[in-house]
C-alpha positions as CSV (number, residue, x, y, z in Angstrom):
1,M,38.7,127.6,-116.0
2,G,36.6,124.6,-117.0
3,A,35.6,124.1,-113.4
4,G,34.5,127.8,-113.2
5,M,32.3,127.5,-116.3
6,L,30.7,124.3,-114.9
7,L,30.1,126.0,-111.7
8,A,28.5,129.1,-113.4
9,A,26.4,126.7,-115.5
10,A,25.2,125.0,-112.4
11,C,24.1,128.2,-110.8
12,A,22.2,129.4,-113.8
13,S,18.5,129.6,-113.2
14,I,16.4,127.2,-115.3
15,E,12.8,128.2,-116.1
16,E,10.6,125.1,-115.9
17,P,7.4,125.0,-118.0
18,P,4.1,125.1,-115.8
19,M,2.7,121.8,-114.9
20,A,-0.5,120.8,-116.8
21,D,-2.8,121.1,-113.7
22,E,-1.5,124.6,-112.8
23,P,-3.5,127.6,-114.0
24,P,-1.7,130.0,-116.3
25,Q,-0.1,133.0,-114.6
26,S,-1.6,136.4,-115.6
27,E,0.2,139.7,-115.4
28,G,-0.3,141.7,-112.2
29,P,-1.7,140.4,-108.7
30,P,-5.0,138.4,-108.9
31,V,-8.2,140.1,-107.8
32,I,-9.4,138.0,-104.8
33,D,-13.1,137.2,-104.3
34,R,-14.0,137.7,-100.8
35,T,-17.3,135.7,-100.8
36,G,-15.7,132.7,-98.8
37,Q,-15.5,130.6,-101.9
38,G,-11.8,131.2,-102.4
39,R,-12.2,131.8,-106.0
40,I,-9.7,134.0,-107.8
41,V,-11.5,136.4,-110.1
42,D,-10.0,136.9,-113.5
43,P,-8.2,140.4,-113.5
44,S,-9.1,140.8,-117.2
45,R,-12.8,140.8,-116.3
46,T,-14.5,143.8,-117.6
47,E,-17.9,143.9,-115.5
48,C,-18.7,143.8,-112.0
49,A,-21.1,141.6,-110.2
50,A,-23.8,144.3,-109.5
51,D,-26.6,142.3,-111.1
52,A,-26.1,139.5,-108.5
53,Y,-26.2,142.0,-105.6
54,Q,-29.5,143.7,-106.4
55,V,-31.0,142.1,-103.3
56,L,-29.1,144.5,-101.1
57,V,-31.2,147.4,-102.3
58,G,-33.5,148.5,-99.4
59,Q,-31.3,147.0,-96.7
60,P,-29.4,148.9,-94.0
61,I,-25.6,148.9,-94.8
62,S,-25.0,147.8,-91.2
63,E,-26.8,144.5,-92.0
64,V,-24.7,143.8,-95.0
65,D,-21.5,141.7,-94.5
66,T,-19.3,144.0,-96.6
67,D,-16.3,141.6,-96.2
68,S,-18.3,139.0,-98.3
69,L,-18.8,141.4,-101.2
70,P,-16.5,141.1,-104.3
71,I,-13.6,143.6,-104.9
72,P,-13.0,146.2,-106.1
73,L,-15.9,147.7,-104.2
74,R,-16.9,151.2,-103.3
75,I,-19.6,152.2,-100.7
76,Y,-20.6,155.8,-100.5
77,G,-23.6,158.0,-99.4
78,P,-24.9,161.3,-100.4
79,D,-22.6,164.5,-100.2
80,Q,-19.6,162.1,-99.9
81,M,-16.7,163.0,-102.3
82,I,-15.8,160.1,-104.8
83,T,-13.5,160.0,-107.7
84,M,-15.2,160.2,-111.1
85,D,-13.0,157.4,-112.7
86,Y,-15.1,154.7,-114.3
87,R,-14.1,151.2,-113.6
88,P,-16.3,148.6,-115.1
89,D,-15.0,146.0,-112.8
90,R,-15.8,147.9,-109.6
91,M,-19.1,147.4,-107.8
92,N,-20.5,150.6,-106.3
93,I,-23.1,150.5,-103.4
94,V,-24.8,153.8,-103.0
95,L,-26.6,154.8,-99.8
96,D,-29.1,157.3,-98.9
97,E,-29.0,159.7,-95.9
98,D,-30.1,156.9,-93.5
99,D,-27.4,154.4,-94.8
100,I,-30.0,152.3,-96.7
101,V,-28.6,150.8,-99.9
102,V,-30.5,152.6,-102.8
103,E,-28.4,151.4,-105.8
104,V,-25.9,148.6,-106.6
105,R,-24.1,149.3,-109.9
106,C,-20.8,149.0,-111.7
107,G,-18.5,151.8,-112.3
């Protein structure tokens, strides 16, 4: 019986504390920033990066590298159905009928 208890103790999982140079783990999956910088965006962030992307206004969406834009992201034009949920961390790119960016905002 002693050997069985020793074997059970050896198989028990031991949770090690995180190393000092490791970032703290957050709940849920991280939000990945696709700007090519390889940064992990804090999932608790409450505002999107719309202010930094106002330079897109007036450009055709076909000339915008949408893979480099931060996520969550929503791109839509006139008469397209979208959900009305407000997400302050989501960047919205609004297009006109000619697929020109007319607004970049959070929500």
